[in-house]
C-alpha positions as CSV (number, residue, x, y, z in Angstrom):
1,M,-16.3,-6.5,24.5
2,D,-20.0,-8.3,25.3
3,A,-22.9,-8.0,22.7
4,P,-26.0,-7.3,25.3
5,T,-28.9,-7.2,22.5
6,A,-29.8,-8.9,19.2
7,T,-29.6,-6.7,16.2
8,K,-30.8,-7.7,12.7
9,G,-29.5,-11.1,11.7
10,T,-28.7,-12.9,14.5
11,T,-31.0,-14.6,17.4
12,V,-30.6,-13.2,21.2
13,Q,-28.8,-16.1,21.9
14,N,-26.3,-16.1,19.8
15,L,-26.0,-12.6,19.6
16,Q,-24.9,-12.7,23.5
17,K,-22.3,-15.3,22.9
18,L,-20.0,-13.1,20.6
19,Q,-16.8,-11.6,21.5
20,I,-15.4,-8.7,20.1
21,T,-12.1,-7.6,20.5
22,A,-11.3,-4.4,18.8
23,S,-9.1,-1.2,19.8
24,A,-12.6,0.8,18.4
25,P,-15.5,-1.7,18.5
26,D,-17.7,-0.2,16.1
27,P,-21.4,-0.6,17.0
28,A,-22.6,-1.4,13.8
29,I,-20.6,-4.6,13.5
30,L,-23.8,-6.1,15.6
31,D,-25.5,-6.0,12.6
32,L,-23.8,-8.3,10.3
33,P,-25.3,-11.7,10.0
34,W,-22.8,-13.7,12.4
35,S,-24.9,-16.9,13.0
36,I,-24.1,-17.7,9.2
37,P,-21.6,-19.0,7.9
38,L,-18.9,-16.5,6.0
39,A,-19.8,-18.2,2.7
40,E,-23.1,-18.1,2.6
41,W,-23.8,-14.2,3.5
42,P,-26.3,-12.4,1.2
43,D,-25.0,-10.6,-1.6
44,E,-27.0,-7.2,-0.1
45,V,-24.4,-7.4,3.0
46,L,-21.4,-7.2,0.5
47,A,-19.3,-5.1,-1.3
48,A,-18.5,-6.3,-4.9
49,L,-14.6,-5.8,-4.5
50,P,-11.8,-8.0,-6.5
51,R,-10.7,-10.6,-4.0
52,G,-7.3,-12.4,-4.3
53,I,-6.5,-16.2,-3.7
54,S,-6.6,-17.1,-0.1
55,R,-6.8,-20.2,2.0
56,H,-9.3,-19.0,4.0
57,I,-12.8,-17.6,3.3
58,V,-12.5,-13.8,2.6
59,R,-15.6,-11.4,2.7
60,F,-15.8,-7.5,1.9
61,V,-18.3,-5.5,3.5
62,R,-19.4,-2.1,3.7
63,L,-19.9,-0.5,7.5
64,S,-20.1,2.7,8.7
65,G,-19.0,4.3,5.5
66,R,-16.1,2.3,4.9
67,V,-15.3,-1.1,3.5
68,I,-14.3,-4.1,5.8
69,A,-12.5,-7.3,5.1
70,I,-13.5,-10.5,7.0
71,K,-11.8,-13.6,7.0
72,E,-12.9,-16.8,9.0
73,I,-9.8,-18.3,10.7
74,G,-8.4,-20.6,13.8
75,E,-9.5,-18.3,16.8
76,S,-5.7,-18.3,18.3
77,V,-4.3,-17.9,15.1
78,A,-6.9,-14.8,14.2
79,Y,-6.1,-13.2,17.6
80,R,-2.0,-13.6,16.8
81,E,-2.4,-12.0,13.3
82,F,-4.4,-9.0,14.8
83,E,-1.8,-8.6,17.4
84,L,1.1,-8.8,14.4
85,L,-0.6,-6.4,12.4
86,R,-1.3,-3.5,15.2
87,Q,2.6,-4.1,16.0
88,L,3.4,-3.5,12.4
89,R,1.3,-0.5,12.2
90,K,3.2,0.8,15.0
91,L,6.3,0.3,13.2
92,E,4.7,2.4,10.2
93,V,5.0,-0.6,7.8
94,P,3.1,-0.7,4.6
95,S,0.3,-3.2,6.1
96,V,-3.5,-3.4,6.2
97,V,-5.2,-2.2,9.3
98,P,-6.6,-4.9,11.8
99,V,-10.0,-3.7,13.2
100,G,-10.9,-6.8,15.4
101,V,-11.5,-10.4,15.9
102,I,-15.0,-12.0,16.7
103,T,-15.2,-15.0,18.4
104,G,-18.0,-17.2,20.1
105,R,-20.1,-17.5,16.9
106,Q,-22.8,-19.7,16.5
107,D,-25.2,-20.6,13.6
108,A,-29.2,-21.2,14.2
109,H,-28.7,-24.4,15.5
110,G,-26.0,-23.7,18.0
111,E,-23.4,-25.2,16.1
112,R,-20.1,-23.6,16.6
113,L,-18.7,-21.4,13.7
114,E,-15.0,-20.2,12.7
115,A,-14.0,-17.3,14.0
116,V,-13.0,-14.3,12.0
117,L,-10.3,-11.5,11.7
118,V,-11.7,-8.0,10.6
119,T,-9.4,-5.7,8.6
120,E,-9.8,-2.1,7.3
121,H,-9.6,-2.6,3.1
122,L,-6.7,-0.7,2.1
123,Q,-8.6,1.8,-0.5
124,F,-7.5,2.3,-3.9
125,S,-5.7,-1.1,-3.7
126,L,-6.0,-4.4,-6.2
127,P,-4.7,-7.8,-5.7
128,Y,-2.5,-8.8,-8.4
129,R,-5.0,-11.0,-10.5
130,A,-7.1,-7.9,-10.4
131,L,-4.3,-6.0,-12.0
132,Y,-3.4,-8.6,-14.8
133,S,-7.2,-8.7,-15.6
134,Q,-6.8,-5.3,-17.1
135,S,-5.2,-4.5,-20.3
136,L,-1.5,-3.3,-18.5
137,Q,1.8,-3.3,-20.0
138,P,4.3,-6.3,-20.1
139,T,6.5,-4.6,-17.5
140,T,3.9,-4.7,-15.0
141,A,5.3,-8.0,-13.1
142,T,8.5,-6.0,-13.3
143,R,7.1,-3.3,-11.3
144,L,5.0,-5.5,-9.1
145,I,7.9,-7.1,-8.0
146,D,10.4,-4.3,-7.4
147,A,7.0,-2.6,-5.2
148,L,7.3,-6.5,-3.1
149,A,11.2,-6.5,-3.1
150,V,11.1,-2.6,-1.2
151,L,8.1,-4.5,1.3
152,M,10.2,-7.3,2.0
153,V,13.3,-5.1,3.1
154,R,11.2,-2.8,4.6
155,L,9.7,-6.1,6.6
156,H,13.2,-7.3,7.5
157,L,14.7,-3.9,8.7
158,V,12.0,-4.0,11.6
159,G,12.6,-7.6,12.3
160,F,9.5,-9.2,10.8
161,Y,9.8,-12.8,9.2
162,W,7.0,-12.9,6.8
163,G,6.9,-17.1,6.0
164,D,4.8,-17.1,3.2
165,V,5.8,-14.3,0.6
166,S,3.8,-14.3,-2.2
167,L,2.3,-11.9,-4.8
168,S,-1.4,-13.3,-3.3
169,N,-0.4,-11.8,0.1
170,T,0.3,-8.3,-1.1
171,L,-2.2,-5.7,-2.1
172,F,-0.5,-3.1,-4.7
173,R,-1.6,0.8,-4.9
174,R,-0.5,2.7,-7.6
175,D,2.4,5.1,-6.7
176,A,3.2,7.6,-9.9
177,E,4.6,5.3,-12.4
178,T,5.2,2.5,-10.4
179,F,3.5,0.2,-7.1
180,A,3.6,0.5,-3.7
181,A,2.8,-2.8,-1.7
182,Y,1.4,-3.6,1.4
183,L,1.5,-7.0,3.9
184,V,-2.3,-8.3,3.9
185,D,-1.6,-11.7,5.5
186,A,0.4,-12.1,8.4
187,E,-1.1,-15.5,9.6
188,T,2.8,-17.0,9.4
189,G,4.8,-14.3,10.3
190,D,6.6,-13.5,13.3
191,L,8.3,-10.5,14.8
192,H,12.0,-10.5,16.5
193,R,14.7,-8.0,17.5
194,T,16.1,-8.8,14.2
195,L,17.0,-11.4,11.3
196,T,19.5,-13.5,10.7
197,P,20.9,-13.9,7.6
198,G,19.5,-17.2,7.3
199,Q,15.5,-15.9,8.1
200,R,16.1,-13.8,5.8
201,A,17.5,-15.8,2.8
202,Y,14.7,-18.6,3.6
203,D,12.2,-15.8,3.4
204,L,13.7,-14.8,0.2
205,D,13.7,-17.8,-1.7
206,L,10.4,-18.5,-0.4
207,A,9.4,-15.7,-1.8
208,R,11.1,-16.6,-5.3
209,T,9.2,-20.0,-5.7
210,N,5.9,-19.0,-4.9
211,I,6.0,-15.9,-7.2
212,I,7.3,-18.2,-10.3
213,G,4.3,-20.2,-9.5
214,E,1.9,-17.6,-9.5
215,L,3.2,-16.0,-12.2
216,M,3.0,-19.7,-14.3
217,D,-0.5,-19.9,-13.1
218,L,-1.1,-16.6,-14.7
219,A,0.3,-17.7,-17.7
220,A,-1.7,-20.8,-17.9
221,G,-4.8,-18.4,-17.4
222,E,-3.5,-16.1,-20.5
223,L,-3.8,-13.5,-18.2
224,L,0.4,-13.0,-18.4
225,D,1.9,-11.3,-21.5
226,E,4.0,-14.1,-23.5
227,E,7.1,-12.2,-23.3
228,V,7.5,-12.2,-19.7
229,D,9.8,-15.3,-18.2
230,E,8.4,-16.2,-14.9
231,V,11.8,-17.7,-13.9
232,A,13.8,-14.2,-14.8
233,I,10.8,-12.6,-12.6
234,G,11.4,-14.4,-9.6
235,D,15.2,-14.1,-10.1
236,R,14.5,-10.1,-10.6
237,L,12.8,-9.9,-6.8
238,V,16.0,-11.9,-4.9
239,E,18.2,-9.1,-7.4
240,R,16.4,-6.3,-6.1
241,Y,16.1,-7.2,-2.9
242,Q,19.8,-7.7,-2.4
243,E,20.8,-4.7,-3.7
244,L,18.3,-2.9,-1.8
245,W,19.4,-4.3,1.6
246,N,23.0,-3.8,0.4
247,T,22.6,-0.3,-0.3
248,L,20.7,0.2,3.4
249,T,22.8,-1.7,5.5
250,D,26.4,-2.2,3.9
251,E,29.3,-0.8,6.1
252,E,31.7,1.6,3.8
253,S,35.2,2.6,4.1
254,F,37.0,5.2,3.2
255,A,40.1,7.9,3.5
256,S,39.3,10.4,6.1
257,G,40.0,13.2,3.2
258,D,36.8,11.9,1.3
259,R,34.5,12.7,4.7
260,W,32.1,13.7,1.8
261,R,31.0,10.5,1.0
262,V,29.3,10.3,4.3
263,A,26.9,13.2,2.7
264,A,26.6,11.5,-0.6
265,R,26.0,8.0,0.9
266,I,22.8,9.9,2.7
267,E,21.7,11.6,-0.3
268,R,22.0,8.2,-1.8
269,L,19.6,6.6,0.5
270,N,17.6,9.7,0.6
271,E,17.0,9.0,-3.4
272,L,15.9,5.6,-2.4
273,G,13.3,7.1,-0.6
274,F,14.7,6.5,3.0
275,D,16.0,9.0,5.6
276,V,19.0,8.0,8.1
277,G,18.0,8.2,11.7
278,E,21.5,7.1,12.9
279,L,24.9,6.3,11.4
280,D,27.7,4.5,13.0
281,I,31.1,6.4,12.0
282,T,34.4,5.2,12.9
283,T,37.8,5.9,12.4
284,D,41.1,3.4,12.8
285,I,43.9,4.4,15.2
286,D,45.4,6.8,13.0
287,G,42.5,8.4,11.7
288,T,43.5,8.0,8.2
289,S,40.3,6.3,7.3
290,V,36.7,6.1,8.1
291,R,33.9,3.5,8.1
292,I,30.6,4.5,8.3
293,Q,27.4,2.1,8.3
294,P,23.4,2.9,8.5
295,K,22.3,1.7,11.8
296,V,18.5,3.0,11.5
297,V,17.2,4.1,8.4
298,D,13.0,5.0,7.9
299,A,11.4,4.9,4.8
300,G,9.2,7.6,3.5
301,H,11.9,10.7,2.8
302,H,9.7,12.2,0.3
303,S,6.2,11.5,1.7
304,R,7.4,12.7,5.1
305,R,8.6,16.2,3.4
306,L,5.3,16.6,1.4
307,L,3.3,16.0,4.8
308,R,5.3,18.4,6.7
309,L,5.1,21.2,3.7
310,T,1.7,20.5,2.3
311,G,-0.2,17.5,5.0
312,L,-1.0,15.8,2.0
313,D,-0.3,11.8,2.7
314,V,0.5,10.1,-0.3
315,Q,2.7,7.3,-1.6
316,E,6.6,7.8,-1.7
317,N,6.9,8.1,-5.4
318,Q,4.0,10.3,-5.9
319,A,5.5,12.5,-3.2
320,R,8.7,12.6,-5.2
321,R,6.6,13.6,-8.3
322,L,4.4,16.2,-6.4
323,L,7.2,18.0,-4.7
324,N,9.2,18.3,-7.9
325,D,6.0,20.2,-9.4
326,L,6.4,22.2,-6.5
327,D,9.9,22.8,-6.9
328,S,8.9,23.6,-10.7
329,Y,6.0,26.2,-9.1
330,R,8.6,27.8,-7.0
331,A,10.9,28.6,-10.0
332,A,8.2,30.0,-12.3
333,T,6.9,32.5,-9.6
334,D,10.3,33.4,-8.8
335,R,10.0,32.7,-5.1
336,Q,13.2,31.1,-4.7
337,N,14.1,33.3,-1.7
338,D,10.6,32.8,-0.2
339,D,10.2,30.6,2.6
340,E,9.5,27.1,1.7
341,E,6.3,26.3,3.7
342,F,4.8,29.8,2.1
343,V,5.5,28.8,-0.9
344,A,4.0,25.2,-0.5
345,H,1.0,26.4,0.8
346,D,0.3,28.4,-2.3
347,W,0.8,25.5,-4.2
348,L,-1.4,23.5,-2.4
349,R,-4.4,26.0,-3.0
350,E,-3.4,27.1,-6.7
351,V,-2.0,24.4,-8.2
352,Y,-3.0,21.0,-6.9
353,E,-6.3,21.9,-5.2
354,H,-7.4,23.8,-8.2
355,T,-6.6,20.9,-10.5
356,I,-8.2,17.8,-8.6
357,Q,-11.3,20.3,-8.1
358,S,-11.5,20.6,-12.4
359,V,-11.7,17.2,-12.7
360,P,-15.8,16.1,-12.6
361,R,-16.7,15.2,-9.3
362,T,-18.0,12.0,-10.4
363,M,-14.4,10.8,-12.1
364,R,-12.6,11.9,-9.1
365,R,-13.3,8.8,-7.6
366,K,-11.7,6.5,-10.7
367,L,-8.2,7.1,-8.9
368,E,-6.5,8.4,-5.8
369,A,-5.9,12.1,-5.6
370,A,-2.4,12.3,-5.9
371,Q,-2.2,9.5,-8.7
372,L,-4.7,11.5,-10.0
373,F,-2.6,14.9,-10.3
374,H,0.6,12.7,-11.4
375,E,-1.1,11.1,-14.4
376,I,-2.7,14.9,-15.4
377,L,1.2,16.2,-15.6
378,D,2.3,13.1,-17.4
379,H,-0.6,13.9,-20.0
380,R,-0.1,17.7,-20.0
381,W,3.9,16.7,-20.5
382,F,2.6,14.2,-23.6
383,I,0.4,16.6,-25.0
384,S,2.4,20.0,-24.7
385,E,5.2,17.7,-26.8
386,Q,3.0,16.7,-29.0
387,A,1.7,20.7,-29.8
388,G,5.2,22.0,-29.7
389,H,4.3,24.3,-26.6
390,D,3.4,24.1,-22.9
391,V,-0.2,23.5,-22.9
392,P,-2.1,25.2,-19.8
393,M,-3.1,23.0,-16.8
394,A,-6.8,23.9,-17.6
395,E,-6.6,22.5,-21.1
396,A,-4.3,19.5,-20.1
397,V,-6.9,18.4,-17.4
398,A,-9.8,18.6,-19.9
399,S,-7.9,16.7,-22.0
400,Y,-7.0,14.1,-19.8
401,V,-10.5,13.7,-18.6
402,E,-11.8,13.3,-22.5
403,H,-9.2,11.0,-23.8
404,V,-8.1,9.2,-21.0
405,L,-9.8,9.1,-17.4
406,Q,-13.8,8.3,-19.1
407,H,-12.1,5.1,-19.9
408,R,-10.4,4.3,-16.5
409,P,-11.7,1.3,-14.5
410,D,-12.9,2.5,-11.4
411,E,-10.3,1.9,-8.6
412,K,-11.9,3.4,-5.4
413,S,-12.3,1.1,-2.6
414,L,-16.2,2.0,-1.9
415,L,-17.3,-0.2,-5.2
416,G,-20.9,-2.5,-4.8
417,L,-23.1,0.4,-3.9
418,A,-26.9,-0.7,-4.1
419,P,-28.8,0.0,-7.2
420,G,-29.4,3.8,-7.1
421,E,-27.7,4.6,-4.2
422,K,-25.2,7.3,-4.6
423,D,-21.3,7.6,-3.5
424,P,-21.2,10.1,-0.6
425,E,-18.3,11.7,-2.1
426,D,-20.5,12.4,-5.4
427,V,-23.2,14.4,-2.8
428,E,-22.2,18.4,-3.0
């Protein structure tokens, strides 16, 4: 897309040289000061979001009601990363959404400026350093590593070699009591039909080395709890990755009379959050033994079920928690024999939406709605245990808002509002 006219922040000559490659170009992107090096962009166009460590200059900008991330990078690398991110999105791997590539930038003197890759900022996500700047429990490092191990397995299952696995190249979102990890930098990656054991091992070893180094850097800055063993955390990544990979891919043999183990294997994978799309089942010549191996596994077992029942699109562990509450509602209302879809519709309206709407509007942006509901359920259980009886949901919400939520940092991505400007979600 060639820009035909001048807009605020650029000259006619410079703007007309811009080349914008995007699947759905936003005309508002032309209003940004492309003739200025990214490092010198004025504060009034930037969103005040926490940034991770990057080898490139990255800036966040509010554009058309959303936040985008802009990274200065070489032109050929920008196009390659843009295409890789698009492919990963098609494969439903957790990663940032690519917006476009902008080339042909020049400054006021006609000097060439670096091309940029534009992606959507992931709402409610934080880089690992921002998480450690908060007062988090010592187990945070372990939970982040577990999330990264799941992400690596999902990437390797679809044939993606990352090449630079690190906490810095990952964003994290809260997922119930755990975290979900998203790839944010695919610059060094490559997509293959399948990965060899050597490619996976090299990616895993590099991840371990990088993570130990990053944690040691946190320790040097006194951002890491003294009880955390950096090397042990790095080793845990390897252990968790191998455990999950083996569970998802190993061949299993058993006697033909133990065919119940096929269903057990599928149930075990479902518990890990994976659906089995296809199994390879073979028997020996005399039919006395059976071998099974998952051929196709798709992550998101619980989140897909919740989406089908309620339309809520949430993280896997959040979905697991919401489905448990849905089951409790079904039992409490004695509707075990009713169609699940009808029960889910009533639970969504009477419990989930009513609970979220009971939270003051100005505080709802502090956490993603599903995470907010999860924490309210946790708080209700806690105060009920203290009181020795079930506390009504309305009382639990009021207690949570007063004693927990108002002291929580705002994790919504729409930050950096101008003085006096209101968040659109705060407008009735």
